[in-house]
C-alpha positions as CSV (number, residue, x, y, z in Angstrom):
1,X,145.2,14.0,106.5
2,X,142.9,11.9,104.3
3,X,140.4,9.0,105.2
4,X,142.8,6.5,103.8
5,X,145.3,7.4,106.4
6,X,142.8,6.7,109.2
7,X,142.1,3.3,107.5
8,X,146.0,2.5,107.6
9,X,146.4,3.4,111.2
10,X,143.2,1.4,112.2
11,X,144.6,-1.5,110.3
12,X,147.9,-1.5,111.9
13,X,146.3,-0.9,115.4
14,X,144.3,-4.1,114.8
15,X,147.2,-6.3,113.2
16,X,150.1,-4.6,115.4
17,X,152.3,-5.6,112.5
18,X,153.1,-3.5,109.4
19,X,153.3,-6.5,107.1
20,X,150.0,-8.1,107.9
21,X,148.3,-4.6,107.9
22,X,150.1,-3.9,104.3
23,X,148.8,-7.2,103.0
24,X,145.3,-6.5,104.3
25,X,145.1,-3.0,102.9
26,X,146.7,-4.3,99.6
27,X,149.5,-1.7,99.7
28,X,153.3,-2.0,99.6
29,X,154.7,-2.3,103.1
30,X,157.5,0.5,102.5
31,X,154.6,2.8,101.2
32,X,152.5,2.0,104.2
33,X,155.2,2.7,106.8
34,X,156.3,6.0,105.0
35,X,152.7,7.4,104.9
36,X,152.3,6.6,108.8
37,X,155.6,8.1,109.5
38,X,154.5,11.4,107.4
39,X,151.3,11.4,109.3
40,X,152.9,11.4,112.7
41,X,155.0,14.2,111.5
42,X,152.0,16.1,110.6
43,X,150.5,15.4,113.8
44,X,153.6,16.0,115.8
45,X,153.1,12.9,118.0
46,X,154.0,9.3,117.8
47,X,151.1,6.8,117.1
48,X,153.1,3.5,117.4
49,X,156.0,2.4,119.2
50,X,158.3,0.3,117.1
51,X,160.8,-2.2,117.9
52,X,162.4,-5.0,115.8
53,X,160.0,-7.4,117.2
54,X,156.6,-5.7,117.9
55,X,154.5,-2.8,117.2
56,X,152.5,-1.1,120.2
57,X,150.0,1.8,120.2
58,X,151.1,4.9,122.2
59,X,148.5,6.6,124.3
60,X,148.2,9.1,121.6
61,X,147.7,6.3,119.1
62,X,144.9,4.9,121.2
63,X,143.2,8.2,121.2
64,X,143.8,8.5,117.6
65,X,142.4,5.2,116.6
66,X,139.2,5.8,118.6
67,X,138.6,9.0,117.0
68,X,139.5,7.5,113.6
69,X,136.9,5.0,114.1
70,X,134.1,7.4,114.7
71,X,135.1,9.5,111.8
72,X,135.1,6.6,109.2
73,X,131.7,5.6,110.7
74,X,130.3,9.2,110.2
75,X,131.8,9.2,106.8
76,X,130.0,6.0,105.7
77,X,127.0,7.4,107.1
78,X,127.3,10.6,105.0
79,X,128.0,8.5,101.8
80,X,124.8,6.4,102.6
81,X,122.7,9.4,103.2
82,X,123.8,11.1,100.1
83,X,123.0,7.8,98.1
84,X,119.7,7.5,99.8
85,X,118.8,11.0,99.0
86,X,119.7,10.7,95.2
87,X,117.4,7.7,95.1
88,X,114.7,9.5,96.8
89,X,114.3,7.3,100.0
90,X,115.2,10.0,102.3
91,X,114.4,13.7,102.6
92,X,111.0,15.7,102.4
93,X,108.2,15.8,99.7
94,X,105.7,18.5,99.9
95,X,102.2,17.7,98.9
96,X,99.6,20.5,98.3
97,X,95.9,19.2,98.3
98,X,92.3,20.7,98.0
99,X,90.3,20.5,101.1
100,X,87.8,18.0,99.8
101,X,90.6,15.7,98.8
102,X,91.5,15.3,102.6
103,X,88.3,13.5,103.1
104,X,88.8,10.6,100.6
105,X,92.2,10.7,99.1
106,X,94.8,11.5,102.0
107,X,93.8,8.7,104.2
108,X,94.8,6.2,101.3
109,X,97.9,8.0,100.1
110,X,99.6,9.0,103.4
111,X,99.7,5.4,104.8
112,X,100.8,4.3,101.5
113,X,103.6,6.7,101.3
114,X,104.8,5.9,104.8
115,X,104.9,2.3,104.0
116,X,106.7,2.8,101.0
117,X,109.1,5.6,102.0
118,X,109.4,5.4,105.6
119,X,112.4,7.7,105.8
120,X,110.9,10.4,103.7
121,X,108.9,13.2,105.5
122,X,105.8,13.9,103.6
123,X,104.7,17.6,104.4
124,X,101.0,18.4,103.8
125,X,99.5,21.9,102.8
126,X,96.1,22.4,102.3
127,X,95.7,24.8,99.2
128,X,93.1,25.6,96.6
129,X,93.9,24.7,93.2
130,X,94.5,28.1,92.3
131,X,97.1,28.5,95.0
132,X,98.8,25.2,93.9
133,X,99.8,26.4,90.5
134,X,102.1,29.1,91.5
135,X,103.5,27.0,94.4
136,X,104.4,24.3,92.0
137,X,106.1,26.7,89.4
138,X,108.1,28.3,92.5
139,X,109.1,25.0,94.0
140,X,107.2,25.5,97.2
141,X,105.2,22.2,96.8
142,X,106.4,19.1,94.7
143,X,102.9,17.7,93.9
144,X,99.4,19.2,94.1
145,X,96.0,17.4,94.2
146,X,93.4,19.7,92.6
147,X,90.3,20.0,90.7
148,X,89.6,20.4,87.0
149,X,93.1,21.8,86.3
150,X,93.5,22.6,82.8
151,X,96.7,21.7,81.0
152,X,99.7,23.8,81.2
153,X,103.1,23.6,79.4
154,X,104.9,24.2,82.7
155,X,103.1,21.3,84.6
156,X,102.6,17.7,84.1
157,X,99.1,17.0,84.7
158,X,97.2,13.8,85.2
159,X,93.5,12.8,86.0
160,X,93.1,10.6,89.1
161,X,89.3,10.2,88.7
162,X,85.9,11.9,88.0
163,X,84.1,12.5,91.0
164,X,80.3,12.9,91.1
165,X,78.8,16.4,92.2
166,X,75.9,16.0,94.5
167,X,73.1,18.4,96.0
168,X,73.4,19.4,99.8
169,X,70.0,20.5,100.8
170,X,68.4,21.6,104.1
171,X,66.7,18.9,105.9
172,X,63.2,20.5,105.7
173,X,63.9,21.3,101.9
174,X,60.8,20.5,100.0
175,X,63.0,18.1,97.9
176,X,64.9,16.3,100.4
177,X,62.9,13.2,100.0
178,X,64.0,12.8,96.4
179,X,66.3,10.0,95.8
180,X,67.8,12.0,92.7
181,X,67.5,15.4,91.5
182,X,68.4,17.4,88.2
183,X,69.6,21.0,88.5
184,X,66.4,22.2,87.1
185,X,64.8,21.0,90.3
186,X,66.7,23.5,92.2
187,X,65.4,26.4,90.3
188,X,64.1,29.1,92.7
189,X,66.3,27.6,95.6
190,X,69.0,30.2,97.0
191,X,72.7,28.8,96.7
192,X,75.4,29.0,99.2
193,X,79.0,28.5,97.7
194,X,82.7,28.7,98.3
195,X,84.0,32.3,97.3
196,X,84.5,32.7,93.8
197,X,88.0,34.3,94.3
198,X,89.2,31.3,96.1
199,X,87.7,28.6,93.7
200,X,86.7,30.2,90.5
201,X,86.6,26.7,88.9
202,X,84.1,25.2,91.0
203,X,81.8,28.5,91.4
204,X,81.9,28.8,87.4
205,X,81.0,25.0,87.4
206,X,77.8,25.4,89.5
207,X,76.8,28.6,87.5
208,X,77.5,26.9,84.2
209,X,75.3,23.8,85.4
210,X,72.5,26.2,86.4
211,X,72.4,27.9,83.0
212,X,72.3,24.7,81.3
213,X,69.2,23.9,83.3
214,X,67.8,27.0,82.1
215,X,68.1,29.6,85.3
216,X,70.5,32.0,86.8
217,X,71.2,31.0,90.4
218,X,70.9,33.4,93.3
219,X,74.1,33.1,95.3
220,X,73.1,34.4,98.7
221,X,75.8,33.2,101.2
222,X,79.6,32.3,101.0
223,X,81.9,30.1,103.3
224,X,85.6,29.5,102.9
225,X,85.5,25.8,104.1
226,X,83.1,23.0,103.2
227,X,82.3,22.3,107.0
228,X,81.1,25.8,107.3
229,X,79.4,25.8,103.8
230,X,77.3,22.5,105.1
231,X,76.6,24.4,108.3
232,X,75.0,27.2,106.2
233,X,72.8,24.7,104.4
234,X,71.9,23.1,107.6
235,X,70.8,26.5,108.8
236,X,68.4,26.6,105.9
237,X,70.1,29.5,104.0
238,X,70.3,27.7,100.9
239,X,71.3,24.5,98.9
240,X,74.9,23.7,97.6
241,X,76.5,21.6,94.8
242,X,79.4,19.8,96.4
243,X,81.6,17.1,95.5
244,X,80.4,13.4,96.8
245,X,83.7,13.2,98.8
246,X,82.3,15.5,101.3
247,X,79.7,13.1,102.5
248,X,81.6,11.6,105.3
249,X,81.3,15.1,107.0
250,X,77.8,14.0,108.1
251,X,76.5,17.7,108.8
252,X,73.4,17.1,110.9
253,X,70.4,18.9,109.0
254,X,72.0,18.2,105.5
255,X,70.5,15.9,103.0
256,X,72.9,14.7,100.2
257,X,71.0,13.9,97.1
258,X,72.7,12.6,93.6
259,X,72.4,14.7,90.7
260,X,71.6,13.1,87.4
261,X,72.8,15.7,85.1
262,X,75.5,14.5,82.6
263,X,77.8,17.2,83.5
264,X,77.5,16.6,87.3
265,X,81.0,15.7,88.0
266,X,84.4,17.3,89.0
267,X,87.8,15.9,87.9
268,X,90.5,15.0,90.5
269,X,94.1,16.0,89.1
270,X,97.4,15.6,90.3
271,X,100.2,18.1,89.0
272,X,104.0,18.3,89.4
273,X,106.5,20.4,87.4
274,X,107.0,19.1,83.8
275,X,110.7,19.2,84.1
276,X,110.9,17.7,87.7
277,X,114.0,15.5,88.4
278,X,114.0,15.2,92.1
279,X,113.5,11.6,93.1
280,X,111.4,12.2,96.1
281,X,108.9,14.5,94.0
282,X,108.8,11.9,91.2
283,X,108.4,9.1,93.8
284,X,105.4,10.9,95.4
285,X,103.8,11.8,92.0
286,X,104.3,8.0,91.1
287,X,102.5,6.9,94.2
288,X,99.5,9.1,93.8
289,X,99.1,8.0,90.2
290,X,99.3,4.2,91.0
291,X,97.4,4.5,94.3
292,X,94.3,6.1,92.4
293,X,94.6,4.2,88.9
294,X,95.3,7.5,87.1
295,X,95.2,8.1,83.3
296,X,96.7,10.9,81.6
297,X,94.7,14.0,80.7
């Protein structure tokens, strides 16, 4: 039994006339009659009661037509779903992101994606830049939002924008009243950081800026999340260099001061597999690129 046999039976049931059904289906009437008789033999039931004047559905025919309509509708839904998936308008896209991107980028990207692709589920995974690289290569995520990611042959990487780095100071720090600082001003202050094993790029960036300013910092405390890091600053355990996007966290007891050093910035990057062909992944990458006005690195 094929889908065309279902269409044949439905057409005859609606026309109650083999000739009109054949004309509607654009098949020869003898062929239509022969195929319906063969279908009845295969099923072992009679679908139509035929006389020289009329055609009527048997009880078995009535049941068959009802089921045939459901089957054809399901087949059409399957065809539509497959086409939509191929076009990238249904399915799931997995986005990895660094924690600090959640503050600024996600509130803009998620609604834009929902509006543009309402039938594509966006799965979000918080990950460091270092965790995103193997996750992309292994296909665990489709696109990653990271920081300061260097070029890799296996990945397509673009810059979203450069974000200023700022100093987070305890409220009672002797420099808290300053409107701008240089890294040299922080000489002698203890530093709190995220762990180097989790964010080596950010850790090395802070160390490099301190050395450029002529001193080696004393890293006294570590925290796994920015919220905890800022709490340590508020407790007076040290100062920190953080992306400007963490400002909305508004930790009580912390004063944010811009840094005027020329290298006081971090680059927000997006990455996907270089050979990516899946429409949902490419669509998400383009959305991130367009929403942030990205330029290629």
